[in-house]
N, C-alpha and C positions, 0 to 999 in steps of 0.2 A: 740464569745469569752468566753460567758455562758456555751456553751457546750462543749467545751476544757478544762474551769475551772471543771467543773463537772466529767470529764474523768480521768484529773491530779488528783484530789482529791480521787477516787475510786483507782488508782491506787497506790498511796501515801500510802493509808491505808491496801489494799493488800501487800505492799511491807512490812510496819512495820509488819503485821501479817508473812508474811514468813518469816522475819528475826528473829522471835522468840520475838519480842519487845512487841507483843500483845497491847493491846487498854483495859486500865483500864477503868471501868463506875465509875460515882459517884451515890449513889442511888435517887431515886424517877423518878419524869416525867424525867429529864436529863439523866438517866440509861436506859430508854425505847428507849428514842430517840435516844442515840448513838449506841444503842445496836442493833438497827435495820437499821441505818445507814452502820453498820459493816457488817453485813449479807444481805444487797440489794449490799455492795460490793463484799461480798464473792458472791453471786448469779453471778452478771455481770463476774467476773474472773473465777469462774467456767467454765463459757462457753471456756476459753482458754485453758482449762484442760483437757476436756474431748472430746474425739474421736467418733463421730457418726460413725454406719458404710456408706458405699460408696452410698449402695441403699436406703437410709433412706428418708423421707421425710423432714429433716433437710437437706441434702444432696443440692435437687433440688430447695429449696426455697429461696427466695431473703429476707426472715425473719425469726428471732426465736420467738417464740411465747411461753411466759411464762406466765402459767396459774393460778393464785390466786384462790384457794378452801377455805372458811372459811372467817373469820373477815382478814379485811388489817389491818396489826400493822405497814405496814412501812410509813403512813404518804407520806411524800412528797418525801422521797428517792427514791422508786421507781417510781415515778413520773418523777424524775430529769433524769431516765436511759431510760425512753421511749423514742424511737426513735434514741438511742444511738447508733453507728455502732460498731459490736465488731464480727469479723473472717467475714467481708466482709458485714455483715448480720446486717438488723435493728431489734433492739428491740421492740416488744409489747409486751404489758401487759394487758391480759385480766382476767375478773372474772369470775370463772364458779363455777358450781355445782359438787358435787360428781359424779353426774350421767351423767354429758356432760365433756369429756375432750377430745373432736374430735380437731384436728388441735393443739394441745398441743404438742411441742418439750419439754418444761420444765413444771412441777408441782411442786406448793409450797404449801404445807397443812398446815395452821396454827393451830396453838393451839387448837382453837377454835373448831376445827373440827377434833380432833387427833384420837377420836371415827373410823374414816372413814379411816383410815390407810389402814386395810385389804381391805376395798373396792376397794380403790383407785389401791392395788397392784394385784389383781384380776382381774379389769378392763383393768388395763394395758398388764396384760399378759408380753408376752415375746416382746412387743413394747418397740420399742430403744428411750423413752419416758425416761429422768431424773429426778426421783422424789426427792424431798427435802422437810423435814418435819422441823416443829419448836418444837420437843421434841426427845428426847432421844431415848426412847423406840421403836419410830417406826422403827428405824433400825431394829430392830429384828421381828418387822411386815411384812419386804419387802422393806421398803423405802430407795432409795441409798443412801443420804445423810440426817442426821439429825442434826442439829444443837443442842446445850447445850451449859450452863454459866457455866464456873468453875473459882471459884477463882477470881471474873468480868471480866472475859475475855471471849470472843466469841470462840468457840470452834467446831469440827463437828465430826461425826463417819460415816465410809463409809462402808457400807456390800458389800462386792466387789463379793459375791457371788449374790447379784442380778444385780449388774453392767453386768457381765458377761450374766445373763439371758436376760438382755434387749439386750444385743449385744454393750454396751456402753465401752470403753477403757478409763480408768481413767490414766491421766500422775502419773510417779512413783514422780516429784514434788510434786504435790498435795496430794499421798497416803503417803508423808512423812510428812506432816503439821496434817494429821488425826488421829483419833485413829480409828483402823483396827477391823471390825468384818465380818468375812470369815465364812459367814453361807453355809454349802455345800449343792449343789442343792438336793431338793428334801430330805436331812435327817435331817432337824430339827432340827440339831446340830450347836453349833456354838463356834468360841474360838476367845478370843481378844487378841491383843498385846500391 
């Protein structure tokens, strides 16, 4: 029953965000707790809107491994998602250093380690790893999805060039919710919509 409740809450939060209602926050401790509950729900739901290549390690594995690099700002929000099933796979959460990304299907780079964004992008290369960051500017460094807060609501930017290089196909439904950064491969230029 507890597992159903957590899954339902994540879906409800995401539905509010998809419909444009957003989730406003109050400042202080509640703000941070609410912000990271929403971000955890986003990460959980991103999995449903991203297609990994058929030959990827994601396709053949019974688990999805989310690796957290840096401080864990989520508290109980991610622990509640540990072992949840999404797309028929069990979600596992691991804590790693920027030098150890083996076995990761998704990498979340926390704000405490934001200066490692370029290193993570180089380490990942063209691997089919979904990279997510807690800072907006990381998208310009090649991270695929970067969170930011605007008008007390969690938003995100998607670097479509980085997703393409990783071989990941992001659903048009998810792209409609995002600010888009289209970094042309190798050009170093970008444009925002």
